[in-house]
N, C-alpha and C positions, 0 to 999 in steps of 0.2 A: 504494500500500500504506500503510495507516494504522498508526500505532504503537498498541500495546495501552495502554488507559487504566490509570491507577494501580490497584493491587490492591484498594483500598477503594472503588472506584467501583461503585455499584449502579445497574442500569438503572432508568429512571424509569417503565417500563411496569408492568403488574400483577405482583404478587409470585409466587414459585414456590409452587404449591398442593400442598405435600407431603402433607398429610392426604388430600386428594381423590385424589391419584395412588396412594397406598398403598391406599385403599379400592377404586380401580379395579382394581388388581392382584389384590386379594383376591376380587373378584367374577368374575374371568375364568373360573373353572372351574364357575361356577354357572349359566351361560347355555346349558344344554343344549337349550332350546327354540329356539335361534337357528340359522339355517342356517350362519352363519359359524362357529359352534362345530364343526359336523360337517365342513365343508369344510376346516377347518384341522387335522384329525386326523393327516394324513400328516406334519406337522411339529410335532407337539405337544411333543416333547422340546426343540426349538429355542424354542418359546414359553415353556417352563419356564425355559430359560436367560435369555431376555430379561426375564421377570418377576422372577426371582431377582436378575439383574443390576441391574435398576431398584431393587429393594428394598435391595440392597447399597449402592448409591450414596446412597440416602435413609437409610441406617443403620437399616432396618426389617426386615432379612432374618430376624431371629430370630422374627418374627411368622409366618413360613411353616412348614409342617409338614415338617420335614426327613425324618422317617420315610417320609412319603408320597412325597416327591421321590425318595428313595433307591430305594424299591420300584419306582416307575415306571421309572426309568432302568435298573435292573437287569433289569426285564422286557423292555426294548428291546434287550438284548444277545442276539445270535444265536449259533448254534453255530459259525459261522465266526469269531467274535470281534468282528465289527463291530456297530454299533447301527443300528436303524431309527428312523424318526420316531415310531413308536408300536409297542407290542408286536405281534409277528407280521409286521411289515413288513421288507422286504429291507434289508440293510446298505448304508449310504452314508456317505462321508466326512463330509458335512455334519452328519449327525445323530450320528455317532460323536463328533465334537468337541463338539457341544452337550451330549451326555450326560456326557462326561468333565469338561466345565467345570462342570456342575451338581454332579456327585459331588465334584469338587475343592473347590468352595465350601462344601459342607456337611460336609467332612472324611470323606468315604466313598469315596474313590478306591480304596482297597485292597479294597473289597467286590466290585469287578467282576473279571472275568478279565483282568487287565492284560497278561499275556504273550500271550494269544490276541488281544487287541485290537491290541497292537503288531505282531504278526505279520501280521494282516490289513491294517493300515494300510500296512506296508512292502510288502506284496504288490501294492499299487496303483501302485507306481512303475514307470514304463515305461523301456525302454532308453535313451531320449533324456533322461531325468531328470525328465520331467513326471509327473503323477499322474492316474489315472483315478478319477472319483468313485465308481464302482461296477463290478461285473464286466462291464457292457455297454459300457464303454470311453469314456464322455464325458470329454474332456480340457478343462481350464479352469485358468487361472492361480490361481483361488481354491483349487484342490485342493493346490497346492504348499504354500501357507500353512497350510491346514487340517492337512495331514499333518505338517508340521514342528512346528506348535503342539501337536497331539495327542501326538506322540511325545515332545516336550519335557515335557509334563505327566506322561507315563508314565516319564520319564527313560530313554527308549529311542531317542534320536535316532541312535545309532550303527547302527541296523538299516537305514538307507537311505544312498544315495550323496548326501551333502549337496552336494558340489561339482557333480555333474551337475544337481541340482535348481537350484542357483544359476545355472549356465550357461543352463539352459532359461528360467529367470525373466528373466534379462538379455536374452534374445532376444525377449521380449515388449515391450521398451521401444521407443517410437516417437521420431520426429524431434523432436516437441514436448516430450519429456521424460516424458510419461505412459506408462502401461502398458495393454495390452489383454488380452482373455481368452486370446489365443494370439498367436504371432508374426504381425505384420501387421494385427492387429485394432485397431479404433479405441480411443483412450485413454479411460478411464473411471475416475472417482474410486474406485469400489468395487474395481476391479482394482488401482489404484495402492496402496490400503491393503494388499491381499493380497500384492502383490509386494514392497513396502517392508517389510512385516512379516516375510515369509519371509527377506528379505535380512538383517534385523536378527537374527533367530533364528540365522541361519547366519554371523553376524559378517562380512557382506559388503556392508554399506551404503555403505562407502567406494568401492565399484566403480561408482557412478553419479554423474552430475552433479547434486548436490543443489540447487544454486541454480536450475538450469533447471527441475527438477521442482517445486521450491518455488514458483517463479513461476507455473507452470501451475496449481498448486493454489490459490494466492492469487487468481488470476483467476476462480475459481469463485464468489467472493462477488458478489452482485447488489445493486442499490440498495436492495432491501428489507432487506438485512442477512443474508438467508439464503444458502445455498450450493446450487449445482447440481452435477450429476455430470459434465457435459461441456458444451461451448459450445452456446449457443442453447436451453438447456433451462430450465425453471422451477426455482425453489428448492424444496427438500424437506428436512425436518428431519433425515432419516437421514444426510444428508451432513455434519451437525454432528459425526458420528463419522468417516465415511470420509475426509473432508478434514482435519479437525482432528487426528485421531490420526496421520495421515501427516505433517502439518506438525510435530507434536510429535516424531516419530521423526527428522525432518530438522533439528530445532532451529530451525524457522522459523515457529512458531505465532504469533509477534509480527507477522507479515506480514498478519494478519487484523484487521479492525475488530471487536474483541471485544464491545464494548458493543452494536453494531448486531446482531450475531448473537444475543446474549442477548435483545434485544427481540423478534427474530423468533421464537425458540423459545418465549418466554413468550406471545406472541400466538397460538401454536398450541395452547395449553392449553384443555381443556374446563372451563370455570368452574363447570359444574353437576354433572357426573358424574365428573370427573377424567380423566386420560389426556392424552396429547399426540398430535396429528395430524400428517400430513405437511405440511399447509398450514393457514393460519388458516381457521376455520369448518368444516373437514372433520371426518369422524368419527375419533376417536382410536383407537389400537390399541397393543398391548403393544410391538410392534417399534419404532414411532416414540417411544413413551414412554421406552424404554430408551435409544435413541440420542440423543434430545433431552437427557436427563439426562447422558449421556456428554459431549456438547458443553459443557454448563454446567460440569461438574467439571473437564474437561481444561483449560479456559481460566480456571479459578479464580474462578468465580462466587461472590460473597461475600454474596449476599442470603439465603443459608441455609447451614447447616452440612452439607456433603456429603462423602461418603467419596471418596477419590481412587482412580482405577483406572489401571492401566498401559496405555499406548496400543498396545503390541505384542500383549499377551495378552488385553486387554479384561476383566480381572479385578482385584480389589483387590490391592494390594501385599502385604498380610499373608497372603493365600492363596498367592501365588507364593513368598513367603519360607518358608512352612511346607512347601512342596514341595521346597525346596532349589534353586529357580530364582533365579539371581543377577540381580536387577534393582535398580537404584539410583534412588531418587527424584530427579527433576530431570534425570536423564540419559536416562531412558526408552529404554534399549537392552536388548534381550533377549540374553543371552549363553548360549553353549553350555556 
């Protein structure tokens, strides 16, 4: 495990291409002649969250049309209170959180049916404390985090049995310290983030062995400087969020070679059209653009002025403070 370089150390690779990345985000909704545009319609509200989040980090979010964002998110809310990925689609916890995150960041959370949304989210909790993503019953450790996060944004966390949610989440931890999608499932960095995030929101992070989990996460860094999600897999820029945010919550982000990760993320930029890809020379997308920027700001990249985001809620501190959610810079702990 390498020590984090000094705060003023700037990677020697290409610079962060902020103007190109902002232009890339702006162009996302104009590519209606692309097959990728239409095949992504089922998760469009999540795409809006990733794009807005990227612009928040780059301090360019005021360039986006907040009225349009608000109208789209509100059109995604269904009669049951939940949100679909696009208007007319069935409610799902994933898209419900994305819609609430967008509305919260543009100061329009009160415009949605908050009570109905909270009731629908709470109705997804199962007797064992887990959550189903939709009425058809898919169970996944992601959904505990999503439900607790969404209810916290709505200030309605009391509507669910938090202790049961914590107990079920702890049952997903494995011998190696990591967490899987369900009890007994393979450890994966994405699930680690969800479980650690849920435990932070529930004030239960002290109930796990943080050194053991921190070591498993630190071992995700490869010689390229990038991070993978589980052993024997290739590096992917998105783990610059899933791994680093988890290490931040555990106060062990200094266990990563920060400069090496910066170099990897910057190598994944598209120097012609903007955006960040999963791997160098691959096609960029909004998902990896957002999470690549997340990794840079979480580890204090100093090659450009970036806005800080909280590793528990994946949103800027000022947004959380405006909602009355107590988060303290530097401690990175979500409190009930």
